[in-house]
C-alpha positions as CSV (number, residue, x, y, z in Angstrom):
1,X,-11.2,45.5,-24.7
2,X,-8.3,42.7,-23.8
3,X,-8.2,43.8,-20.4
4,X,-11.8,43.4,-20.7
5,X,-11.6,39.8,-21.8
6,X,-8.7,38.9,-19.0
7,X,-11.2,39.9,-16.0
8,X,-13.9,37.8,-17.7
9,X,-11.5,34.8,-17.8
10,X,-10.5,35.8,-14.0
11,X,-13.7,36.4,-12.7
12,X,-15.1,33.2,-14.2
13,X,-11.9,31.2,-13.3
14,X,-12.9,32.0,-9.4
15,X,-16.3,31.7,-9.6
16,X,-15.6,28.4,-10.8
17,X,-13.1,27.2,-8.5
18,X,-15.6,26.3,-5.3
19,X,-17.4,24.0,-7.6
20,X,-14.0,22.4,-9.0
21,X,-12.7,21.8,-5.6
22,X,-16.0,20.2,-4.3
23,X,-16.0,17.7,-7.3
24,X,-14.4,14.3,-6.1
25,X,-14.1,11.0,-7.2
26,X,-16.9,8.8,-5.9
27,X,-17.1,5.1,-6.3
28,X,-19.6,2.9,-4.3
29,X,-19.3,-0.6,-3.0
30,X,-21.9,-2.7,-1.0
31,X,-24.0,0.3,-1.2
32,X,-21.4,2.6,0.6
33,X,-20.1,5.6,-1.2
34,X,-16.4,6.5,-1.0
35,X,-15.4,10.1,-1.9
36,X,-11.9,11.5,-2.7
37,X,-12.7,14.3,-0.9
38,X,-13.0,12.5,2.4
39,X,-10.1,10.9,4.7
40,X,-10.1,7.6,4.6
41,X,-11.2,7.7,8.4
42,X,-13.9,9.3,7.2
43,X,-15.2,7.2,3.7
44,X,-15.1,4.3,6.5
45,X,-16.9,5.2,9.2
46,X,-20.5,5.1,7.6
47,X,-19.9,1.9,6.3
48,X,-21.3,-1.2,8.3
49,X,-19.0,-3.7,6.9
50,X,-15.8,-1.8,8.5
51,X,-16.9,-1.0,11.7
52,X,-13.9,-2.8,13.5
53,X,-11.8,-0.8,11.1
54,X,-13.4,2.7,12.3
55,X,-13.5,1.6,15.4
56,X,-9.3,1.0,15.6
57,X,-9.5,4.3,13.7
58,X,-11.1,6.1,16.3
59,X,-7.5,6.2,18.3
60,X,-6.4,10.1,17.1
61,X,-2.7,9.0,16.8
62,X,-4.0,6.2,13.9
63,X,-6.3,8.8,12.3
64,X,-3.4,11.3,12.2
65,X,-0.6,8.6,11.1
66,X,-3.1,8.0,7.9
67,X,-3.0,11.8,7.3
68,X,0.2,13.1,8.0
69,X,2.1,10.4,6.0
70,X,1.4,12.2,2.7
71,X,0.0,9.8,0.0
72,X,-0.9,6.5,1.5
73,X,-2.8,3.3,-0.1
74,X,-4.5,1.1,3.1
75,X,-5.9,-2.0,2.6
76,X,-8.9,-2.1,4.4
77,X,-10.1,-5.2,6.2
78,X,-13.8,-5.9,6.4
79,X,-15.4,-7.4,9.9
80,X,-15.9,-10.5,8.1
81,X,-12.4,-10.6,8.2
82,X,-12.0,-10.9,11.8
83,X,-14.6,-13.6,11.5
84,X,-12.1,-16.5,11.6
85,X,-11.0,-15.1,15.0
86,X,-11.4,-16.5,18.3
87,X,-13.5,-13.7,20.5
88,X,-10.6,-13.8,23.4
89,X,-8.3,-12.8,20.2
90,X,-10.5,-10.3,19.2
91,X,-10.9,-8.4,22.3
92,X,-6.9,-8.9,23.1
93,X,-6.2,-7.1,20.3
94,X,-9.0,-4.7,20.7
95,X,-7.7,-3.7,24.5
96,X,-3.9,-3.3,23.0
97,X,-3.5,0.2,21.9
98,X,0.1,-0.6,20.7
99,X,-1.2,-4.3,18.9
100,X,-4.0,-1.9,17.0
101,X,-1.5,0.7,16.0
102,X,0.6,-1.9,14.7
103,X,-1.7,-3.9,12.9
104,X,-3.5,-0.8,11.1
105,X,0.1,0.4,9.9
106,X,0.8,-3.0,9.2
107,X,-2.5,-3.1,6.5
108,X,-0.8,0.5,5.2
109,X,2.0,1.5,2.3
110,X,3.5,4.9,1.5
111,X,2.4,5.8,-2.2
112,X,-0.5,6.0,-4.0
113,X,-0.7,2.4,-5.5
114,X,-3.5,1.6,-7.8
115,X,-4.4,-2.2,-8.9
116,X,-2.8,-1.4,-12.2
117,X,0.1,-0.5,-10.7
118,X,0.1,-3.5,-8.3
119,X,-0.2,-6.1,-10.8
120,X,2.3,-4.3,-13.2
121,X,5.2,-4.2,-10.2
122,X,4.3,-7.7,-9.5
123,X,4.6,-8.7,-13.2
124,X,7.8,-6.9,-13.6
125,X,9.4,-8.6,-10.2
126,X,8.5,-12.3,-11.2
127,X,4.9,-12.5,-9.9
128,X,5.6,-11.3,-6.3
129,X,6.9,-7.9,-4.7
130,X,7.5,-7.1,-1.0
131,X,6.1,-3.4,0.3
132,X,7.2,-1.7,3.4
133,X,4.5,-0.8,5.4
134,X,3.8,1.9,7.6
135,X,4.8,-0.4,10.4
136,X,8.6,-0.6,8.9
137,X,8.0,-4.4,8.0
138,X,7.4,-6.4,5.1
139,X,4.2,-7.3,2.9
140,X,4.2,-9.4,-0.1
141,X,2.0,-8.8,-2.6
142,X,1.2,-11.5,-5.1
143,X,-0.9,-11.9,-8.5
144,X,-2.4,-15.3,-7.9
145,X,-4.6,-16.7,-11.4
146,X,-5.8,-12.5,-11.4
147,X,-6.3,-11.9,-7.6
148,X,-4.3,-10.4,-5.9
149,X,-3.2,-11.4,-2.8
150,X,-1.4,-10.4,0.5
151,X,1.2,-12.1,2.7
152,X,2.5,-11.6,5.9
153,X,5.8,-12.8,7.4
154,X,3.8,-15.4,9.1
155,X,2.2,-16.7,6.2
156,X,-1.0,-14.9,6.7
157,X,-3.0,-13.9,3.6
158,X,-5.8,-11.0,2.3
159,X,-7.1,-11.4,-0.7
160,X,-8.0,-8.1,-2.3
161,X,-11.7,-8.3,-3.4
162,X,-12.3,-4.7,-4.2
163,X,-9.7,-1.6,-5.5
164,X,-9.4,1.5,-6.5
165,X,-11.3,3.6,-4.1
166,X,-9.8,7.2,-3.4
167,X,-9.4,9.1,-0.2
168,X,-7.8,12.5,0.4
169,X,-4.4,11.4,0.5
170,X,-4.5,8.3,-1.3
171,X,-6.1,5.0,-2.1
172,X,-7.3,2.3,-0.4
173,X,-8.2,-1.8,-1.7
174,X,-10.8,-3.9,0.3
175,X,-9.1,-7.0,1.5
176,X,-10.9,-10.3,3.4
177,X,-7.9,-11.2,5.5
178,X,-6.0,-9.5,8.4
179,X,-2.2,-9.5,8.3
180,X,-0.2,-9.5,11.5
181,X,2.7,-7.6,12.5
182,X,5.7,-9.8,14.4
183,X,4.7,-8.0,17.5
184,X,1.4,-10.1,17.1
185,X,3.0,-13.6,16.9
């Protein structure tokens, strides 16, 4: 009898596993659904607000860099973030592979960092904290009246406007603004 019960439990577990494994976290923003079952690149490809970033991630090197660094948190720039750039600057970046790669890696940090952890770390460190990006440069995170702001070494700012979207190997947060690595000065 004990063996039969154990066998039933094992069969139930094996039958249930595919269903459980496919059950991911889905969060919606601006009518776009983002899923923890998808990579970061897959999540933003269908969102029209990220067409520029999605085109940057068509580079297989970048897509693999985001997948191969374990858990990562990406600060995802919307298309409107590039709206203040002159067309010549945007075209220059888009045609320069090293710059594109540096910019995306500069918006990515190691680890799975949600909004609560960001806020707690900033509060614990007196209102700001520096984080090292995949580009091996620092960005500063500050809490300004409840709003998290990212700042690069040149003073460019990006405001975190929506948080805690899961992807296969971490989180992403939506930002308005573009941070620039030092190679883009």
